[in-house]
C-alpha positions as CSV (number, residue, x, y, z in Angstrom):
1,X,29.4,92.8,-24.3
2,X,27.9,95.6,-21.9
3,X,30.5,97.8,-19.4
4,X,28.5,100.1,-18.6
5,X,25.7,100.2,-15.5
6,X,23.4,102.9,-14.3
7,X,24.8,106.3,-14.0
8,X,26.6,107.0,-11.0
9,X,26.0,111.6,-11.6
10,X,26.0,113.9,-13.7
11,X,27.5,117.6,-13.2
12,X,26.3,120.4,-13.9
13,X,27.7,123.9,-13.7
14,X,25.6,126.4,-11.7
15,X,26.1,129.8,-10.8
16,X,24.5,129.0,-7.3
17,X,24.0,125.6,-5.7
18,X,21.9,126.3,-3.1
19,X,19.8,128.2,-5.4
20,X,19.6,125.2,-8.2
21,X,19.3,122.6,-5.6
22,X,16.1,124.8,-3.7
23,X,14.2,124.7,-7.1
24,X,14.4,121.1,-7.3
25,X,13.5,120.5,-3.6
26,X,10.3,122.3,-4.5
27,X,9.4,120.9,-7.5
28,X,10.4,116.9,-6.8
29,X,11.5,116.9,-3.3
30,X,15.1,116.3,-4.2
31,X,17.4,115.1,-1.6
32,X,19.7,117.0,-1.1
33,X,23.6,116.6,0.5
34,X,25.9,119.6,0.8
35,X,29.7,118.6,1.8
36,X,33.5,119.6,2.0
37,X,35.7,117.3,-0.3
38,X,38.9,116.4,1.0
39,X,40.9,119.8,-0.8
40,X,38.2,121.9,1.1
41,X,35.4,122.5,-1.9
42,X,32.2,122.7,-1.2
43,X,29.9,120.5,-2.5
44,X,26.4,119.9,-3.6
45,X,24.9,117.1,-4.3
46,X,21.3,116.3,-5.5
47,X,19.4,112.9,-5.7
48,X,16.8,113.1,-8.5
49,X,14.9,109.7,-8.5
50,X,17.6,107.3,-8.8
51,X,20.2,109.7,-10.4
52,X,22.8,112.1,-8.5
53,X,23.5,115.0,-9.9
54,X,26.7,116.9,-8.6
55,X,25.9,121.0,-8.5
56,X,29.4,122.5,-9.4
57,X,29.5,126.6,-9.0
58,X,31.5,128.6,-11.3
59,X,30.3,131.9,-13.1
60,X,29.8,130.9,-16.6
61,X,26.8,132.1,-19.1
62,X,25.4,128.6,-20.7
63,X,23.0,129.3,-23.8
64,X,20.1,127.2,-23.8
65,X,20.1,124.6,-26.3
66,X,18.6,121.3,-27.1
67,X,20.5,118.8,-24.9
68,X,18.5,117.4,-21.8
69,X,18.0,115.0,-19.3
70,X,14.7,113.3,-19.5
71,X,13.0,110.9,-16.8
72,X,10.3,108.9,-17.1
73,X,7.0,109.3,-15.1
74,X,3.5,108.1,-14.8
75,X,0.9,111.3,-16.2
76,X,0.0,111.9,-12.6
77,X,3.2,112.5,-11.8
78,X,3.6,115.2,-14.7
79,X,0.5,117.1,-14.1
80,X,1.6,117.3,-10.1
81,X,5.0,118.8,-11.4
82,X,2.8,121.0,-13.9
83,X,1.2,122.4,-11.0
84,X,4.2,122.7,-8.8
85,X,6.0,124.5,-11.7
86,X,3.1,126.8,-12.0
87,X,2.4,127.3,-7.9
88,X,6.4,128.8,-8.5
89,X,5.7,130.8,-10.5
90,X,8.8,128.3,-13.1
91,X,7.8,128.7,-16.6
92,X,7.6,125.4,-18.7
93,X,6.1,123.5,-22.0
94,X,3.8,120.8,-21.9
95,X,4.5,119.0,-25.6
96,X,3.8,115.6,-27.3
97,X,-0.2,115.8,-26.7
98,X,0.6,116.6,-23.4
99,X,2.6,113.4,-22.9
100,X,6.3,115.5,-22.2
101,X,6.8,118.6,-20.0
102,X,10.0,120.2,-20.8
103,X,11.4,123.0,-17.9
104,X,15.1,124.6,-17.5
105,X,17.1,125.6,-14.2
106,X,18.6,129.3,-13.7
107,X,21.5,128.2,-15.6
108,X,19.6,126.7,-18.9
109,X,19.2,123.2,-18.3
110,X,17.0,121.7,-19.5
111,X,14.8,118.6,-17.9
112,X,12.3,116.7,-20.0
113,X,9.3,114.7,-18.2
114,X,7.9,111.6,-20.4
115,X,5.5,109.6,-19.8
116,X,5.9,107.8,-23.2
117,X,9.6,107.1,-23.1
118,X,11.9,106.0,-26.2
119,X,10.8,102.2,-26.1
120,X,7.5,102.7,-28.1
121,X,9.1,104.5,-31.1
122,X,12.6,102.4,-31.5
123,X,10.5,99.1,-31.6
124,X,10.8,97.0,-35.0
125,X,9.2,93.4,-36.0
């Protein structure tokens, strides 16, 4: 039985939702929607691919860990994103023979762009 469908959203705690959203607009052309909910909370929604992220403002320090969100992309997209990150002076790391790219936002959330995916590693004969 499969009770789950696609992701509804991912919530990230960030110190400055506007700054974080601007990074993803610059890098991916992300769609950003700001709105105020019925309780008066200012909310920032950002769409990357088919996934919505809710950027929740809070003043917390998050350590850099191995946790990350990975998107499957084409090799040309990986190259284009590396060029955009370099152009804005944002650090990134290429890995796995340049088939993956890692970068973090301003609050140590790590994002991976992967040109291979996990399926080839999981194949069993």
